[in-house]
GULUMTOR-92499 format. One line per 10 residues: number of its first residue (from 1); for each residue x, y, z of N, C-alpha, C, O, CB. Coordinates in steps of 0.05 Angstrom, whole numbers. Glycine has a CB too. Example, Ala and Ser with C-alpha at 12.3 -4.5 7.8 and 13.67 -1.06 7.14 Angstrom:
BEGIN
1) 264 -114 156 246 -90 156 264 -66 156 285 -66 169 226 -89 181 ~ 257 -45 142 273 -21 143 258 1 157 268 23 161 282 -12 114
//
This chain:
BEGIN
1) -405 418 -888 -405 391 -876 -433 384 -867 -446 401 -855 -384 389 -853 ~ -441 361 -873 -468 352 -865 -469 346 -835 -449 337 -824 -477 328 -882 ~ -491 350 -824 -495 346 -795 -489 316 -788 -476 311 -768 -523 353 -787 ~ -499 298 -804 -495 269 -798 -465 262 -798 -456 247 -781 -510 252 -819 ~ -450 273 -817 -421 268 -818 -407 279 -794 -389 266 -783 -409 281 -844 ~ -415 302 -785 -403 314 -761 -409 297 -736 -391 292 -721 -414 343 -757 ~ -434 288 -733 -441 272 -709 -426 246 -710 -417 237 -689 -472 268 -709 ~ -425 233 -733 -411 207 -735 -381 210 -729 -368 191 -719 -415 195 -762 ~ -370 233 -735 -341 237 -730 -335 245 -702 -315 237 -691 -331 259 -749 ~ -353 260 -689 -349 269 -662 -356 249 -640 -343 247 -620 -365 295 -657
11) -376 232 -645 -386 213 -625 -364 194 -616 -360 190 -592 -409 198 -636 ~ -349 181 -635 -327 163 -626 -306 178 -610 -294 166 -592 -315 149 -650 ~ -300 202 -618 -280 218 -604 -288 223 -575 -272 219 -557 -275 245 -618 ~ -313 230 -571 -324 235 -544 -324 209 -527 -316 210 -504 -352 246 -545 ~ -332 187 -539 -332 162 -525 -304 154 -517 -299 144 -495 -345 140 -543 ~ -284 158 -535 -256 152 -528 -246 169 -506 -232 158 -488 -239 156 -553 ~ -252 194 -506 -243 212 -484 -256 204 -458 -244 206 -437 -249 241 -491 ~ -281 196 -458 -295 188 -434 -282 164 -421 -279 162 -397 -325 182 -439 ~ -273 145 -438 -259 121 -428 -232 128 -415 -223 115 -396 -255 101 -450 ~ -218 148 -426 -192 156 -416 -194 170 -389 -175 168 -373 -178 174 -436
21) -216 183 -383 -218 197 -357 -217 177 -334 -207 185 -312 -244 212 -356 ~ -225 152 -338 -223 132 -316 -195 125 -310 -188 118 -287 -238 107 -324 ~ -177 127 -329 -149 121 -325 -136 143 -308 -116 138 -294 -135 118 -351 ~ -145 167 -310 -133 190 -296 -144 194 -268 -132 208 -252 -135 214 -312 ~ -168 184 -262 -181 191 -237 -169 179 -212 -165 193 -192 -210 184 -239 ~ -164 153 -211 -154 140 -187 -127 128 -192 -124 109 -207 -174 118 -179 ~ -106 139 -178 -80 127 -181 -80 99 -167 -95 95 -148 -58 145 -168 ~ -63 81 -177 -63 54 -165 -54 57 -135 -38 74 -128 -43 36 -180 ~ -65 40 -118 -60 42 -90 -44 18 -80 -44 -4 -92 -85 45 -74 ~ -31 22 -57 -15 2 -44 -30 -9 -21 -41 6 -5 13 13 -35
31) -31 -36 -18 -44 -49 5 -23 -66 19 -3 -74 7 -68 -66 -5 ~ -27 -71 45 -8 -86 61 -22 -111 71 -45 -111 79 2 -69 84 ~ -7 -134 71 -16 -159 82 5 -170 101 29 -169 94 -22 -180 59 ~ -4 -180 124 15 -192 143 5 -219 150 -18 -223 158 17 -174 169 ~ 23 -239 148 17 -267 156 32 -273 181 56 -268 183 24 -287 133 ~ 18 -283 201 31 -290 227 35 -320 228 15 -335 230 14 -280 251 ~ 60 -329 227 66 -358 228 74 -367 256 85 -388 259 88 -364 208 ~ 69 -350 276 77 -356 303 52 -364 320 29 -364 310 91 -332 316 ~ 57 -370 345 35 -378 363 27 -355 382 12 -359 401 43 -402 379 ~ 36 -330 376 30 -307 392 17 -286 375 22 -284 351 55 -295 406
41) -1 -269 387 -12 -247 372 9 -224 370 25 -220 388 -38 -236 385 ~ 8 -210 348 27 -188 344 12 -163 334 -9 -165 321 49 -196 323 ~ 23 -140 341 14 -114 330 38 -101 317 60 -101 328 2 -96 353 ~ 34 -91 293 55 -77 278 47 -47 277 25 -41 267 59 -89 250 ~ 64 -30 287 60 -1 284 76 7 259 100 3 258 69 15 309 ~ 63 20 240 75 27 214 73 57 209 54 70 216 61 12 192 ~ 94 67 196 94 93 185 104 91 157 126 82 152 111 114 202 ~ 88 100 138 95 99 109 100 128 101 81 144 101 72 85 91 ~ 125 134 93 133 162 87 147 163 60 160 144 52 150 174 108 ~ 144 186 47 160 191 23 188 195 31 194 206 52 149 215 6
51) 208 187 14 236 191 21 242 221 25 227 238 16 254 180 -2 ~ 264 226 39 272 254 45 271 272 21 279 264 -1 299 254 58 ~ 262 296 25 260 315 3 253 342 15 259 347 38 239 307 -18 ~ 240 359 0 233 386 9 209 387 27 203 408 39 228 403 -14 ~ 194 364 30 170 364 46 177 364 76 197 353 84 152 340 39 ~ 159 375 92 162 372 121 155 343 128 143 329 111 144 392 137 ~ 162 334 151 157 306 159 128 299 158 120 278 149 169 301 187 ~ 111 318 167 82 312 167 71 311 139 53 296 133 67 333 184 ~ 82 327 121 73 327 93 82 301 79 69 292 60 83 351 78 ~ 104 290 88 116 267 75 102 241 83 104 221 70 146 265 81
61) 88 241 106 75 217 116 50 210 100 32 227 97 67 220 146 ~ 49 186 89 26 177 73 7 160 90 -17 160 85 36 161 49 ~ 18 146 110 1 129 127 16 125 153 40 122 154 -4 102 113 ~ 0 124 175 11 117 201 -11 102 215 -33 113 218 20 143 217 ~ -5 79 225 -26 63 239 -16 37 249 8 31 248 -49 59 221 ~ -34 21 259 -28 -6 269 -43 -27 254 -64 -23 243 -35 -7 299 ~ -30 -51 253 -42 -74 242 -39 -97 262 -16 -103 270 -30 -83 214 ~ -61 -108 272 -59 -130 291 -65 -156 276 -82 -157 259 -79 -126 314 ~ -51 -177 284 -54 -203 271 -53 -225 292 -34 -226 308 -33 -207 248 ~ -73 -242 292 -75 -264 311 -56 -287 304 -46 -288 282 -104 -275 312
71) -50 -305 324 -33 -327 319 -43 -344 295 -67 -351 294 -31 -345 343 ~ -25 -350 277 -32 -366 253 -51 -352 234 -62 -365 216 -45 -392 262 ~ -55 -326 238 -74 -312 221 -61 -293 201 -37 -293 197 -93 -297 238 ~ -78 -277 189 -68 -257 170 -85 -232 174 -107 -233 183 -70 -267 141 ~ -73 -209 167 -86 -183 169 -81 -168 143 -60 -171 130 -77 -166 193 ~ -101 -153 134 -100 -139 109 -108 -110 113 -129 -104 125 -118 -152 88 ~ -92 -91 104 -99 -63 104 -99 -53 76 -78 -52 63 -79 -46 123 ~ -122 -45 66 -126 -38 38 -121 -8 34 -128 9 51 -153 -45 29 ~ -109 -1 11 -106 27 2 -93 45 23 -104 66 30 -133 38 -5 ~ -70 37 33 -56 54 52 -43 79 39 -40 99 53 -35 38 67
81) -36 77 14 -23 100 0 -23 94 -30 -28 71 -38 6 105 11 ~ -18 114 -46 -15 109 -74 12 96 -80 31 99 -63 -19 135 -91 ~ 15 83 -102 40 69 -108 61 89 -118 59 100 -139 35 48 -130 ~ 80 94 -100 104 110 -105 125 102 -85 119 88 -66 97 141 -103 ~ 150 110 -89 171 102 -70 165 111 -41 157 134 -37 198 112 -79 ~ 170 93 -22 165 100 6 187 87 24 200 68 16 138 90 15 ~ 190 99 47 205 87 69 184 77 89 167 93 98 225 108 83 ~ 184 51 95 165 40 114 179 33 139 196 14 140 151 15 101 ~ 173 47 161 185 42 187 165 27 203 141 32 202 193 69 201 ~ 175 7 219 157 -9 234 168 -17 261 192 -18 265 149 -34 219
91) 150 -22 280 156 -34 305 137 -58 309 113 -56 304 153 -13 329 ~ 148 -81 317 133 -105 320 130 -111 349 150 -113 364 147 -129 305 ~ 105 -114 359 100 -118 387 86 -145 391 65 -150 379 82 -95 398 ~ 98 -162 408 86 -187 415 65 -183 437 70 -168 456 107 -208 424 ~ 42 -195 435 20 -192 454 13 -163 459 5 -155 481 28 -205 481 ~ 17 -146 439 10 -118 440 25 -103 462 16 -82 472 -19 -114 444 ~ 48 -113 471 62 -100 493 93 -100 490 105 -79 493 55 -113 519 ~ 105 -122 484 134 -125 483 145 -120 455 138 -135 436 142 -153 493 ~ 161 -99 452 174 -94 427 194 -115 421 214 -119 435 188 -65 427 ~ 190 -130 398 208 -152 391 227 -144 368 248 -156 365 193 -176 384
101) 218 -124 352 235 -117 329 226 -89 320 203 -81 321 232 -137 306 ~ 247 -73 312 241 -47 301 261 -43 278 285 -47 281 245 -24 323 ~ 251 -35 254 268 -33 231 253 -17 209 232 -4 215 276 -61 220 ~ 263 -18 185 250 -5 163 256 -20 137 275 -36 136 260 25 160 ~ 239 -16 117 244 -27 90 238 -5 70 223 14 77 225 -52 85 ~ 249 -7 47 244 12 25 225 -2 6 228 -25 -1 270 21 11 ~ 205 13 -3 186 3 -23 188 20 -48 190 44 -48 157 5 -12 ~ 189 6 -71 188 19 -97 166 6 -113 162 -18 -112 216 15 -112 ~ 150 22 -128 129 10 -144 139 -13 -161 160 -11 -174 116 31 -163 ~ 125 -35 -161 133 -60 -174 142 -81 -154 145 -104 -161 155 -54 -194
111) 148 -72 -128 156 -92 -108 132 -108 -98 137 -129 -86 169 -77 -84 ~ 108 -99 -102 84 -113 -93 78 -137 -111 89 -139 -133 60 -94 -91 ~ 60 -155 -101 52 -177 -118 33 -168 -139 27 -144 -141 40 -200 -101 ~ 23 -186 -155 6 -179 -178 -21 -166 -170 -34 -153 -186 0 -204 -195 ~ -29 -169 -145 -54 -157 -136 -49 -129 -123 -68 -117 -113 -67 -175 -116 ~ -24 -119 -123 -19 -93 -112 -14 -93 -82 -16 -73 -69 -41 -74 -118 ~ -8 -116 -71 -4 -119 -42 25 -123 -36 40 -138 -49 -20 -143 -31 ~ 34 -109 -15 61 -113 -4 58 -131 20 43 -125 38 75 -85 4 ~ 71 -154 19 66 -176 39 89 -179 58 113 -179 50 61 -202 24 ~ 83 -182 83 102 -187 105 95 -213 119 71 -221 120 102 -163 125
121) 115 -226 130 111 -251 146 123 -247 173 145 -236 176 123 -275 131 ~ 109 -257 194 121 -259 221 128 -288 224 110 -305 224 101 -249 243 ~ 154 -294 228 162 -322 230 157 -332 259 151 -316 276 192 -325 222 ~ 160 -358 264 154 -370 290 171 -358 313 162 -359 336 158 -400 289 ~ 194 -347 307 210 -334 328 204 -305 332 217 -292 348 240 -338 322 ~ 185 -294 317 176 -266 321 191 -245 305 192 -222 313 179 -260 349 ~ 203 -253 282 216 -234 264 198 -227 241 184 -245 230 243 -245 254 ~ 198 -202 233 182 -193 210 200 -192 186 221 -179 186 170 -165 216 ~ 191 -204 164 206 -203 139 187 -197 116 163 -202 118 220 -230 133 ~ 198 -184 96 182 -177 72 185 -199 51 207 -208 46 191 -149 61
131) 163 -207 39 164 -227 18 176 -216 -7 178 -230 -27 136 -238 13
//
């Protein structure tokens, strides 16, 4: 086989493999958005966990934190976890002090909008709902 034939045959293969490595490196991530439609500031305490399985509770937790959102505003938390099924537990606090709601939602990949964001709304009476 001639050297030129070998190079011409191998170069496209290498270029194709290099492009595929980008697909494997970063799994798609989940981001959270909260819109506050009320006249009070709110803080949401969130825990994002994998559903029950063989993992310990600490191994199952993908994210734990707070998101604060001003009256009439919005808050965005980017890349909280990779896209996979989760149980999202939350507590909603008005004025960062009074617990107004505590509940959970289930997330499955595909539940987010086209930009990869899972969106929540705080209505004027202080209830948190998922879009």
